[in-house]
PLY file of the C-alpha trace (Angstrom):
ply
format ascii 1.0
element vertex 95
property float x
property float y
property float z
element edge 94
property int vertex1
property int vertex2
end_header
0.00 0.00 0.00
1.40 3.41 -0.96
1.75 6.06 1.71
0.12 9.41 1.26
2.47 12.33 1.26
1.45 15.08 3.64
2.32 18.57 2.50
3.56 21.02 5.08
2.48 24.57 4.37
4.07 27.62 6.01
1.94 29.39 8.60
1.95 32.61 6.56
0.57 30.75 3.51
-2.18 29.17 5.61
-3.21 32.50 7.12
-3.17 34.41 3.83
-5.06 31.62 2.05
-7.69 31.54 4.79
-8.10 35.32 4.62
-8.37 35.23 0.83
-11.00 32.49 0.94
-12.99 34.24 3.68
-13.03 37.61 1.91
-13.49 36.29 -1.63
-16.85 36.32 -3.37
-16.13 33.04 -5.16
-16.87 29.63 -3.63
-14.27 28.12 -1.33
-13.76 25.19 -3.71
-12.71 27.56 -6.52
-10.26 29.35 -4.24
-8.83 26.02 -3.09
-8.36 24.84 -6.68
-6.64 28.11 -7.64
-4.27 27.79 -4.68
-3.61 24.10 -5.32
-4.94 23.09 -1.90
-7.55 20.52 -0.93
-10.93 22.17 -0.27
-11.24 20.49 3.15
-7.82 21.76 4.16
-8.71 25.31 3.13
-12.03 25.04 4.96
-10.18 24.02 8.13
-7.76 26.93 7.75
-10.61 29.41 7.36
-12.22 28.17 10.58
-8.89 28.19 12.41
-7.41 31.50 11.24
-10.54 33.53 10.42
-13.14 32.42 13.00
-15.11 35.68 12.95
-15.88 35.73 9.24
-19.47 35.84 8.10
-20.98 32.55 7.07
-23.00 32.18 3.89
-26.22 32.03 5.92
-25.33 35.37 7.56
-24.98 37.01 4.15
-28.42 35.82 3.02
-31.44 38.02 3.39
-34.26 36.82 5.64
-36.31 35.93 2.54
-33.49 33.76 1.16
-33.12 32.03 4.52
-36.88 31.39 4.68
-36.87 30.04 1.11
-34.02 27.66 1.94
-35.82 26.47 5.08
-39.07 25.92 3.19
-37.32 23.98 0.42
-35.72 21.67 2.97
-39.05 21.19 4.72
-40.77 20.51 1.38
-38.18 17.84 0.51
-38.62 16.19 3.92
-42.41 16.19 3.58
-42.19 14.61 0.11
-40.01 11.83 1.53
-42.50 11.23 4.34
-45.38 11.13 1.85
-43.57 8.62 -0.34
-42.86 6.40 2.66
-46.52 6.49 3.67
-47.63 5.65 0.12
-45.35 2.62 0.06
-46.52 1.50 3.48
-50.18 1.86 2.48
-49.56 -0.14 -0.70
-47.76 -2.85 1.28
-50.53 -3.22 3.86
-53.25 -3.10 1.18
-51.58 -5.98 -0.69
-51.61 -8.18 2.44
-55.39 -8.28 2.60
0 1
1 2
2 3
3 4
4 5
5 6
6 7
7 8
8 9
9 10
10 11
11 12
12 13
13 14
14 15
15 16
16 17
17 18
18 19
19 20
20 21
21 22
22 23
23 24
24 25
25 26
26 27
27 28
28 29
29 30
30 31
31 32
32 33
33 34
34 35
35 36
36 37
37 38
38 39
39 40
40 41
41 42
42 43
43 44
44 45
45 46
46 47
47 48
48 49
49 50
50 51
51 52
52 53
53 54
54 55
55 56
56 57
57 58
58 59
59 60
60 61
61 62
62 63
63 64
64 65
65 66
66 67
67 68
68 69
69 70
70 71
71 72
72 73
73 74
74 75
75 76
76 77
77 78
78 79
79 80
80 81
81 82
82 83
83 84
84 85
85 86
86 87
87 88
88 89
89 90
90 91
91 92
92 93
93 94
């Protein structure tokens, strides 16, 4: 089995990359790709070196937050409905 090589990045690079990702308008994955860093690594750096940055949900307006919440609730309700339909069909076939 081949060993994974772990890259060691200088502290200054980590801090500047985290600041760039936190202040950038582009998605974190795009910033990570441009820097040549794994997106999970960059995400960890942002949380470690820039803990007070706004999250995406903080930047959203109340209407956008409500829309997101309603879409998630709608998806959950559809799953519940589908489960109930399958259960009803199963019990109806037993009779």
